[in-house]
C-alpha positions as CSV (number, residue, x, y, z in Angstrom):
1,M,-12.2,13.5,32.2
2,G,-10.5,15.9,29.7
3,P,-10.4,15.6,26.0
4,R,-8.9,12.4,24.7
5,W,-6.4,14.0,22.4
6,N,-4.2,10.9,21.8
7,L,-7.2,8.8,20.8
8,A,-8.6,11.6,18.6
9,I,-5.2,12.1,16.9
10,F,-4.9,8.3,16.4
11,C,-8.4,8.1,14.8
12,V,-7.6,11.0,12.4
13,F,-4.2,9.4,11.5
14,M,-5.9,6.0,10.8
15,A,-8.6,7.7,8.7
16,L,-6.0,9.4,6.6
17,A,-4.1,6.1,6.1
18,F,-7.4,4.3,5.2
19,L,-8.3,7.0,2.6
20,S,-4.8,6.9,1.1
21,L,-5.2,3.1,0.8
22,I,-8.5,3.2,-1.1
23,L,-8.3,6.4,-3.0
24,E,-4.7,6.7,-4.2
25,R,-4.1,6.0,-7.9
26,T,-0.4,5.7,-7.5
27,T,1.8,3.6,-5.4
28,L,5.5,4.0,-4.4
29,G,7.7,2.0,-6.8
30,D,10.8,2.0,-4.7
31,S,11.5,1.0,-1.1
32,L,12.4,3.7,1.4
33,P,15.6,3.3,3.3
34,F,15.3,0.8,6.2
35,P,16.0,3.5,8.9
36,I,13.1,5.5,7.7
37,Y,10.8,2.5,8.0
38,V,12.1,2.0,11.5
39,V,11.4,5.6,12.5
40,V,7.9,5.5,10.9
41,A,7.0,2.2,12.6
42,V,8.2,3.5,16.0
43,C,6.1,6.7,15.6
44,G,3.0,4.7,14.6
45,G,3.5,2.2,17.4
46,I,3.9,5.0,20.0
47,S,0.7,6.6,18.6
48,G,-1.2,3.3,19.0
49,Y,0.2,2.8,22.5
50,L,-0.9,6.3,23.7
51,A,-4.3,5.9,22.1
52,A,-4.8,2.4,23.8
53,A,-3.6,3.7,27.2
54,E,-6.1,6.6,27.0
55,A,-9.0,4.4,25.9
56,I,-8.3,1.9,28.6
57,A,-8.1,4.6,31.3
58,A,-11.3,6.2,30.1
59,Q,-13.2,2.9,30.2
60,K,-11.5,1.9,33.5
61,I,-10.7,-1.6,32.1
62,D,-8.9,-3.8,34.5
63,Q,-5.4,-4.9,33.5
64,G,-5.8,-8.3,31.8
65,Y,-6.5,-10.0,28.5
66,R,-8.7,-7.1,27.2
67,A,-6.1,-4.5,28.1
68,I,-3.2,-6.5,26.5
69,A,-5.3,-7.1,23.3
70,S,-6.2,-3.4,23.1
71,F,-2.5,-2.4,23.4
72,A,-1.3,-5.0,20.9
73,G,-4.1,-4.3,18.4
74,L,-3.7,-0.5,18.4
75,I,0.1,-0.7,18.3
76,I,0.0,-3.0,15.2
77,L,-2.7,-0.8,13.6
78,G,-0.5,2.3,14.3
79,I,2.5,0.7,12.7
80,M,0.6,-0.4,9.6
81,G,-1.1,3.0,9.2
82,A,2.2,4.9,9.6
83,V,3.8,2.8,6.9
84,M,0.9,3.3,4.5
85,L,0.8,7.0,5.2
86,S,4.5,7.4,4.8
87,H,4.3,6.0,1.2
88,S,1.6,8.5,0.4
89,L,3.5,11.4,1.8
90,T,6.7,10.3,0.1
91,I,5.0,10.2,-3.3
92,R,3.7,13.8,-2.7
93,A,7.2,15.0,-1.6
94,A,8.8,13.4,-4.6
95,F,6.4,14.7,-7.2
96,I,5.1,18.0,-6.1
97,G,6.5,20.6,-8.5
98,V,8.2,18.0,-10.6
99,S,7.4,17.8,-14.3
100,S,7.7,14.2,-15.5
101,E,6.2,12.1,-18.3
102,P,4.9,8.6,-17.4
103,Q,6.6,5.8,-19.3
104,M,4.7,2.6,-20.1
105,V,6.8,-0.1,-18.5
106,E,6.6,-3.9,-18.3
107,L,6.2,-5.0,-14.7
108,P,6.7,-8.8,-14.4
109,V,4.1,-10.7,-12.4
110,E,5.7,-12.5,-9.5
111,K,2.6,-14.0,-7.9
112,R,-1.1,-13.7,-7.5
113,D,-3.2,-13.7,-4.4
114,R,-4.0,-17.2,-3.3
115,G,-7.7,-16.9,-3.8
116,R,-10.7,-14.7,-4.4
117,R,-11.1,-12.0,-1.7
118,S,-14.5,-11.0,-0.4
119,R,-14.7,-7.2,-0.7
120,S,-17.5,-4.7,-0.7
121,W,-15.7,-2.5,-3.3
122,G,-12.8,-2.9,-5.7
123,S,-11.8,-6.1,-7.5
124,P,-11.6,-9.3,-5.5
125,F,-8.5,-10.2,-7.6
126,S,-5.0,-8.9,-7.4
127,L,-1.5,-9.6,-8.8
128,K,1.9,-8.8,-7.4
129,V,4.2,-7.2,-9.9
130,R,7.9,-6.2,-9.5
131,V,9.1,-2.7,-10.4
132,P,12.3,-3.2,-12.5
133,D,15.8,-2.2,-11.3
134,G,15.4,-3.0,-7.6
135,G,11.9,-1.7,-7.2
136,R,9.2,-2.8,-4.8
137,L,6.6,-5.6,-5.1
138,V,3.4,-3.8,-6.0
139,S,-0.2,-5.0,-5.7
140,V,-2.4,-4.4,-8.7
141,D,-6.2,-5.0,-8.8
142,V,-7.1,-7.0,-11.9
143,D,-10.2,-8.5,-13.5
144,E,-10.9,-12.2,-13.3
145,A,-9.8,-12.9,-16.9
146,L,-6.4,-11.5,-16.3
147,Y,-6.2,-13.2,-12.9
148,D,-6.9,-16.6,-14.6
149,K,-4.5,-15.9,-17.5
150,V,-1.4,-15.8,-15.3
151,G,-2.2,-19.1,-13.6
152,V,-1.9,-20.3,-10.1
153,K,2.0,-20.1,-10.1
154,P,3.1,-17.5,-12.7
155,E,6.3,-18.5,-14.5
156,P,9.1,-16.0,-13.7
157,E,9.5,-13.2,-16.2
158,K,6.8,-14.6,-18.5
159,H,3.7,-12.5,-17.7
160,C,3.9,-8.7,-17.6
161,L,1.5,-5.8,-17.0
162,V,2.2,-2.6,-18.9
163,L,1.6,0.3,-16.5
164,P,2.6,4.0,-16.4
165,V,5.6,4.7,-14.2
166,E,7.0,8.1,-13.4
167,T,10.3,9.1,-11.9
168,G,10.4,12.1,-9.5
169,R,13.0,13.7,-7.3
170,W,15.6,11.6,-5.5
171,G,15.0,9.0,-8.2
172,L,11.9,7.7,-6.6
173,R,9.3,6.2,-8.9
174,R,5.5,5.9,-8.7
175,V,3.4,3.4,-10.5
176,W,-0.1,4.3,-11.6
177,V,-2.6,1.6,-10.5
178,P,-6.4,1.5,-10.2
179,N,-7.8,2.6,-6.8
180,E,-10.7,0.7,-5.1
181,F,-13.3,2.5,-7.2
182,D,-11.6,2.3,-10.7
183,T,-12.0,-0.4,-13.3
184,P,-9.3,-3.0,-12.6
185,V,-6.5,-3.8,-15.0
186,G,-7.5,-6.2,-17.7
187,L,-6.1,-8.2,-20.6
188,A,-5.6,-5.0,-22.6
189,D,-2.7,-4.2,-20.3
190,Y,-1.2,-7.7,-20.4
191,R,1.9,-8.7,-22.4
192,L,4.3,-11.5,-22.6
193,C,7.4,-10.1,-21.1
194,G,9.8,-8.6,-23.6
195,R,7.2,-7.3,-25.9
196,S,7.1,-3.7,-24.6
197,A,9.4,-0.9,-23.6
198,R,11.4,-1.1,-20.4
199,F,13.3,1.5,-18.4
C-alpha cells in the first residue's frame, strides 16, 4: 500500500484548523460572502471524503454502518475545519502589510452559553457579542463574575464588552479576544451600552 496522501493532508489541515482555534487572539468581525463559504465548505467536505475513503480502503472495512459513520464524520470535520481555517487566512490576507490602529468598541452581548463547559484549558464561560454595523456574532471567553453579571437572558443592547477592533483591507474587521491560554475578559472590560465609543 502506497503513502496515504489524502489522509496525511487531511490530518495536517485539521491540525492547522485546531491550532488556529486555540491560539488565535483575533477573530473575524465580518461575515464572508456566502459563495465563499460554499466553496470553502465543499473543499473541506471533499478533503474529508477522500481521507475517509483512503482510511477505509487501508483498513479493509466492509461497507456498512462503520463506513457510513466514517464518511459522515470526516466530511463534517472537513467542513468545520475549512471554515475555521478560512477565517484565519482571511484575517491574514486582510491585515498583512496594513497599518491600522485598534479602536475600543462596544460590542453588545446577545447571549451567553447555556451552562458551564468542561474544558481542560481556557475559560469554561463564554458570551456571544455582536460586532456593530452588520458584523458577525463573536464568541468571547469571560470569567465567572462577568458571566453571572449579564444574567441568563441578557437584555438587548444593555450589556456591552469593550474590545479592540481593527479595520483592514476590503473593509474587513478583526476583533481582539483572548485565546485559550490567555486571561479571560472580566468586569474591567464590561460597560452598560452607550457608555463608550462606537464606530
